[in-house]
N, C-alpha and C positions, 0 to 999 in steps of 0.2 A: 504493500499499500504506499502511495507517495502522499507526502503531506506539503509539498511544495508547488502545487499547481492550482492555488486557489483562484477561482473565477470570478469576475467582478460581479456576475449575476448569478442569483441562485438556479439551480437546475429543478424544473418541476418534474414531480413523478405522479403517475396516475396508473391504475390497474383496471383493465377490461374483465368484467365479471360475467361468466355464462355459464349456467349449469354447473357440472363439475369441473369444467375446465375446457381448454380450448381443443385438446388431443380428443379424438373420438372414443377412445377406450379410457378416457379419464375416470369414467363413472365405475369402473371396473376395478379400480384400485381398491385394496383393502380399508383403506383409511379415507375413501372418497365421499363417505356420508350419503351413498346415492338415495337411500331411503329417504333422506331428509330434503331432498331438493326443493320440494313444494311445500316448504315449512317456513314460517317466520324465524324461527330459531336458527335455522342453518344461515339465513342472510344476516342476522344480527352479528352471529359469531364471525362470519366473514369480514363484515364490515369492520368490526371490533379489532380484527388482527391488522387491518390495512390502517386503521387509525392509530394503532400501536406504532406502526413504523412511521409516523408522521407524514403520510402520502396526502398530496393535494386534493386527489378526490378518486372516486370511483365511478365507472360508467357501468351500466346494466343494459344487457342486450334485450331486444323485443322485436317482434315482427307482427305481422298480420297472417302469417301462415306457418305451418310445421316447418321445422327445419329440414333441410334436403340436401343431399349431396349434389344435386343439380338446381340452382337457383333459378333458372330459366325455364324449367320444365313446367308444364300445364298443372301438375299436381305434385304433391310431396312424393317422396319415393317411398317404398314399402318395406325399408329397413326397420328391423325391431332389435338390432343389436347397438344402437346409438341412442342417446338421449334426444326425445322426442317431446315437446310441450314446454311451456314457461308459464310463470306467473307473470303479472302484468308488472312492468318495470317501474312505472310510476306509483304504483300501490306499494311496491317492495321499498322503494326508495322513502315513502312517506312512513313506512312501519319500521325502517331503520333511523329515521331522523331524532325521534325523541330518546332513542338509546346511544346517541353519539354526540359530540360536541364541536369538533373541529373539521372533519373529514366532509369534502363536497360530495354531493350525491348527484349525478347526472345519469338520469334514465334516458333509454332511447325512446323516442315516438315517432312513428311514421306519418308523414304528411299525406301521402296518397290514401284517399278513402276516409280520412279524418278531418273532422271540422276545425278549424283553427279557433273558434270559441271554445270548443272542449279543452283543446291544448292549452289555451291560455290560463283558463281559470284551475286546471290540474295542477299545472306548473307553478303558477302564483301560490297556490295553497301549500306546494311541497316547500316553496321558499320561506313562506310564512311559518309552518311547522318546524323547519330546520333552523330558522332565524338568521336566514341568508347565505344559506350553502347550497342552494339548489341550482340546477343546470338542467340543459337540455342537449342530447345527441339527435341531432336531425337526421332522419333517415328517409330519402325518398324511395318510396316503394317501387319495386321492380320485379317481385316474382309475379308470374303470370298466373297464379292460383288465386290472388288476392281478390280480384274482383269478384269471383263466384260467391265470396263471403257476404257481399253487400247487395249485389244485384242491381245497382243503380246505373252501371256502365261497364263497357268492355273496353279494356285499353290494349293497344298495339302491342304485339310482343316485342321484347327488346332483342332477345336472342344473345348469344354469347359473342357475336361479331358487330356489337353496336359501333365500335370504334373505326370499322372500315365500310360498314353497310351504310349508304346516306339514309335510307328509310328508317333503318333502326336508329341512328345518330339523330335524325330529326324527332323521334318518338322519344329518345332520351332527354333531348333538349326541352321538348314539351313538359315532361316529367319534372325536370329541374326547375324550369321557369314557374310552374305551379308551386313546388318547395318554396321558391323564392318568395311568392306572393303569400303563401302560408306563413312563413317567418314574419314578414312585414306586418299581416294582420295580427298576429299574436304579439309582435312588439308594440303595436298601437295601443293594443286592448291593455296591455300591462302599464301604459300610460294614461289610459283613459280615467283613472282616479288619481288625482293630485295627491302629494304625501300627507298633507293636513286635510284631507277631504273629511275625515271621521273627527266631528266635534265632541260626541258623547257627553253633552251639557245636560244633566239631569233637571237642573233648574228650570232651564227654557225648553226642555224638551225636544231639544235638536240634536239628533244622532249623527246627522250627515249634513254638509254643506253641499245642497243640489247644484250650486253653480261651479263645484270642483269636480264634477263627474262630466265627461266630454262625451259625445258622438264622435266615433272615427270617421263614419262615412267613407269607408273604403269601397271603391269600386273597381274592380279590375277584371281581366279576362276569365279568371277562375273563381272569384269570390265576390259577394256583395255583402257587408257585414257594416251594421250600422253602429253597435256598440250602445252604451259603454257596457265593460265587464261588469260581472256581479262581484266580483272579487276586488278587495283593495290592493293598491298597487304593492308588488313584491318589496320586501325589505331591502333587496339590492337595487331597486327600481327596474333594472334589467337582468334577469339571472343570465348566467354565462350560457352561451349558444355555443355549439360545436358540431363539426361534421367529419365523417371519414371521407377522403377522396382520393381517387387513383388516377384522374385523367383531367384533360382540360376542361370540359363542362362542370364536374363537380368542384375542381379548383375555383371556377368562377361564381358557383353558388356559394361557396365557403366565403369568398372575398367580398360578395356582395351582401350576406345576411349574418356571419358567424363572427365570433371572437377568436375561436380556437379550431384549428384543421389538423386531423390526424391524417398523415401520410404514411406511405410503405416503401421506403428504401430498401435496397437489398446488399448496398455496399457503399463505400465511401464516396465514389464517383456520381453514383446513382443519387446520394443523399444529396450532393451538390446540385445535380441538375433538377431534381425535384422542388428544391429550395427557391432555385432560379424560376421555375415554372410558375410556382406560388406567387412570387413576386410579380411577375408578367401579368398573371392573371389579375392582380390588384390594381396594377397600372390600367389594365383595360377597362375595369368596371369603374374607376374612378369614384370610389366611395369615400366620402369624408370621415374617414375613421382610421385609428391607430393601425400599425400593420399587424397582421393576423400573428397570434401565438402559433406557431408552427412545431406541432408534436410527433414525434417517429413512433410509429406502432412497431413493436417486437414481440414475437410468440417466444417464451422462454422456458427452458428445460434446464435447470440448475442442478449441480451436484458437487459433493464434496471435493471431487476431482473431475477433470474433463473426461477421464475414462468412465467414471461412475456416471455422469451425465448421458454420454452417449450410449452407455448399457441400458439406462432405463428409458431412453427413448426408443432403443432397439427392441426392448421388451414391450413397450407400449404397441409400437407398430406391429409386432408379432400378434399381439392380442386383437388388434385391430384388424388384421388380415391385409393390410397394404400400408405403404411407407406414408407417413403424415405429410402433407402438403397445405400451404397456406398462402393468402395473398402477401403476408408479411413476411419479413426474414425470420426464420426460425433460430435462435440463438441457442446452442447446446454445449454449456460448459459450467466453468466455476463463476461465482459471484465477481470475482476479482477481474475474470476476463470480460464480463457482462460490463462492470463498472469502466474499464478500459473504453470499451465501445462507446458508451454513453459520454464519457468524458470528450472522447474524439469528435463525436458528431456534435456536442454541444459547441465546441470550439470552430465547427463548420457553420453554425448558425442556429441550431435547433434550441427551442425555448425549453422543452421538455420531450418526456417520453411516456406513452402509454404501453405498459406491458401486458401482455396476455398470458396469464400462467397456464402452462399444458394442463397441470393438475393443480385445482386451486388449493387442495390442503397441503400438498408439498410445495409448490413453487411459489405461492403466495407467502408462505412462512420463508422461505430462503430469501425472497425479496426482502421482507422486514427484518429478518435476523442477521443476513448475510450481506446482501447487497447494499441496504442502508448505511450500515456501519463503514462500508468501503467507501463509500461517497463523502460521508462526513468525515472520515480521516483524509480525504483529498481536499477538503474545504468546499466542496460542490453541493451539500445539501444541509438543511436546517438541524438543528439539535433540538427543538422546541417549537412548538406552534405558537405564532404570535394571534392575539385575539384579532378579529375581523371576519369580513364576508369571503366567499370564495372569490369574488371579483376583486378584491383587495389583496388576497393571497396571490393571485395570478398577476398583479401589476396592471389591472384594467382599471380606467379612471371611473369615477362615479358617473352616472347618466342622468343628464338633465331631463326633466318631463317635458316633451314637445309640445303639450297643450297648455301647460301653466302660464299664466300672464304674469310677467314680472312687472313690478312698479317701478318706474324711475325714481332713482333716489335725489 
């Protein structure tokens, strides 16, 4: 461990939670608690481990269809040897909130087929019950089986060749334009109550100042929403908005609509090129906001030695019946080796990292007990939480309410 490479900016660290872990055989590990995946106790315990490691936030996966090995198929696969089914991510986050004090809670909510009014009030509620630790991972729905659950519209199939097929690319663009409108509506609804709209004056009998609730009157191609929200403005004003992006169109959505973007570089050169693409996307959309916080996603299999990590991954692959693949780089090795990679990519320009534990009960614990001390010894990670909201921890500015009338001094 080096103690001589203190970085001027703190490294941000998050974990992505999904079932028993990101390896398809994770649930079959002896300590994986597979019988508890649909219980509140499991998620509370996992969040407590992450908070013990002083992590910035956790994200919680969700979708509108069952998990499938082929996300572009018309229906979920018929496999019975992998985890299928999830609890609602926002409700999981809300159940964790009273049991934690510092860690950010960022559930996934899909924009396709979901009404932005519902999204706004559920995430505002999460921010209230967590006292300013809420966030949202925006997911533009792409699975072809989603529409059948709602029966309101049929969307064109994206297919796996959307990057090269003009029709598929146009369909993808439309899906992400809708997502951008969805986020815009949600952000406006969060602002539709001014911070001091609640008076609660028992003597006068006035609970709210109706002049400080605002119609948003959004009219767009995809939504027509009048507002105001039924939920008071969140403690953060604007909870943290994040998205996972792999190519140009999603990069532009992130630049237009989010505070944090998760990307998937596979080596140092790729890390540099993706960062440049994200900055180019920001320049194209010309949004008046601070530069995105760019986090690299990594799947992690951590062992006491590199050989032990490789052997555990080999054994998991054998149980699964196939080598594990991912959109993100799979890092298999020691905590020290992983820490060196994170330090190197932070120096390239990454604000932080979202780690996907291959097996939550094993790899999240290794992140907390082994990786975090490595980063602390290098001066790259906090040794205690500071009080404040998730926005403040990530270095994001306070957000002014767009509808509040300021009185000249």
